[in-house]
C-alpha positions in Angstrom: 0.0 0.0 0.0 3.0 2.3 0.1 2.7 3.1 -3.6 -0.8 4.4 -3.0 0.4 6.7 -0.2 3.2 7.8 -2.5 0.7 8.6 -5.2 -1.4 10.7 -2.9 1.7 12.4 -1.6 2.5 13.5 -5.2 -1.0 15.0 -5.7 -0.5 18.7 -6.0 -2.6 21.2 -7.9 0.4 23.0 -9.3 1.9 19.8 -10.6 -1.4 18.7 -12.1 -1.9 22.0 -13.8 1.7 22.1 -15.0 1.2 18.6 -16.5 -2.1 19.5 -18.1 -0.8 22.8 -19.6 2.6 21.7 -20.7 2.6 17.9 -20.7 5.5 17.6 -18.3 5.9 16.3 -14.8 7.9 18.9 -12.9 9.4 18.6 -9.5 10.4 22.3 -9.7 6.8 23.2 -8.6 7.4 21.3 -5.4 9.4 24.2 -3.9 7.3 27.0 -5.5 6.8 30.1 -3.4 3.4 30.9 -1.8 0.9 32.4 -4.3 1.2 35.9 -2.8 5.0 35.9 -3.1 4.8 34.6 -6.6 2.3 37.3 -7.7 4.4 40.1 -6.1 7.6 38.8 -7.7 6.1 38.4 -11.1 4.4 41.8 -11.1 7.4 43.9 -10.0 9.0 44.1 -13.5 5.8 45.5 -15.2 5.3 48.1 -12.5 8.9 49.2 -12.8 8.4 49.4 -16.6 5.3 51.5 -16.1 7.2 53.8 -13.8 9.8 54.4 -16.5 7.3 54.7 -19.3 4.9 57.0 -17.4 6.7 59.3 -15.0 3.4 61.2 -14.6 1.5 59.5 -11.8 -1.9 60.0 -13.5 -0.8 58.5 -16.8 0.9 55.6 -15.0 -2.4 54.9 -13.1 -4.4 55.0 -16.3 -1.9 52.5 -18.0 -1.9 50.3 -14.9 -5.8 50.3 -14.9 -5.9 49.4 -18.6 -3.4 46.6 -18.0 -5.4 45.3 -15.0 -8.6 45.3 -17.1 -6.9 43.3 -19.8 -5.5 40.8 -17.3 -8.8 40.5 -15.5 -10.4 39.5 -18.8 -7.8 36.8 -19.3 -8.3 35.7 -15.7 -12.1 35.4 -16.1 -11.8 33.4 -19.4 -9.1 31.0 -18.0 -10.9 30.5 -14.7 -14.1 29.6 -16.6 -12.1 27.2 -18.9 -10.5 25.7 -15.8 -13.8 25.2 -14.1 -15.2 23.5 -17.2 -12.1 21.3 -17.4 -12.6 20.4 -13.8 -16.3 19.7 -14.3 -15.4 17.5 -17.3 -12.9 15.5 -15.2 -15.4 15.2 -12.4 -18.0 13.9 -14.8 -15.5 11.3 -16.1 -14.6 10.3 -12.6 -18.1 10.0 -11.3 -20.4 9.1 -14.2 -18.4 7.1 -16.6 -17.2 3.6 -16.0 -15.1 2.0 -18.7 -14.2 -1.0 -16.6 -15.4 -4.1 -18.4 -15.9 -6.0 -15.1 -18.2 -3.3 -13.8 -20.7 -3.6 -16.7 -24.0 -5.2 -16.0 -24.8 -8.6 -17.4 -26.5 -8.5 -20.8 -25.0 -5.1 -21.9 
C-alpha cells in the first residue's frame, strides 16, 4: 500500500496544472513560493516598466488600470475554462465507468 500513499503524496494542484498545460511532470513546482509571493515577484517588472514609461502618476495609473482590465479578462476566461475542465474531469470520474468488469450482465 506504500505506492498508494506515494501517489497521494504527489497529488498537488500545481503539478497537475503544469502537466495539463505543458505535458510535463515537474518537481520544480514542489518548492514553488506561496501564491502571494509569486504574484508580487512576477508583477514587479511590469510596475517598474510603467514607472519608467509613465513618469506622470496620472498617466501611470491609467496605464496600470488598462493593463489590469486586460489581465482581468484573461483571468475570467481562463478561470471559466479551468472550471469547465474540472467539471469534465469530475464527470468522467463519477459518471463514466469504462471497466469491463463493472458492466451489468446483458449489456
